[in-house]
N, C-alpha and C positions, 0 to 999 in steps of 0.2 A: 489472568485468565487465558489470554491468547498465547502466551509463552508456554504455559502448562499444556495447553491443547497441542501446540506445535511439537513440544517434546514427546507427547504421546503418539504423535504421527511420525516420529523418527527424526525430527529436525535437530541439528547439532547446537550445542551451546554457543559455539563460535558465530554461527550464522544468526542466531537470535540476538546475541549481545552486540553484533556489528551492524544491525539494521540502521542505526542512526548515522552510520558512515558508509552506507552501502556503495556509494559512488567511488570510494577509495579502495574497495576490496575487489580481489580477483576471483573470489569463490562464488559469486553470484553469476548466474547465466545471463547472457544478453537479454533474454526474454524477461527474466526477473528484474533486471536493472531498468528496462524500459517501463515495466509495470510499476515499479517503485517511483520512478520519475513521474509518471502519469499521476500516481496517487498523490504525490506532493503538489503537483500543479492543480489538481481538482480540489484538494483540501484547501489550498490557498488561492482559489480561483479569483477572488477580488483583486489580488495583487499579481498573481503569476499567470492566470489564464492557461489555456492549452495552445501553445504556439503551433503553427502549421508544420514545422519541422519535427516536433514532437509527435504530432498526430501521424505524420508519414513514417516515422521510425517505429511507432507502436504497430501501425498497419503492416509493416514489414514482418513483424513477429506474430501478429494475431490476425485471423480472418475477421470478417464483419461480425459474425455471431459472438466470437470470443471477445472482440473489442466491446461490443455492447454489453456482454456479461461483466467484463471487467469494470466498465464505467458504472454499471448498476451496483456491483459489489462495493466499489469504492464509496459511492454515494450512500448506500445503505449503512455501512460502518460509520461514515461521517455523521449520518443522521442519529444513529444510536448513541454516539459519543455526545453529540449536542443535546439530545434529550436527557442523557445522564447528568451532564453538567448543569443543565437548566433545572433539574430536580434536586440539585445539591449533593449528588452522590459523589463520593470520593473513593479512591482505591484503598483497599484494606489488605492487610497481611493475612495469609492463611495460617 
């Protein structure tokens, strides 16, 4: 669903398929990379937390409102995923 939406918005196949190795790629912007890193840390907060250096790097790229919006979006997506998993939903092919 998300990849399909991203394609409709003009995202390239390369960028979609390389998300799982974003930190090894040169075609994501610094803003995107720090947002992806933050997403991983928030998603895995029991083990990763959000270290102070990451918070500082995020704030270098995003102002306070953008940071709050980013954190809320990450948490909203995580919540939807957890609800879906708890309800026994699985990915299906179109």
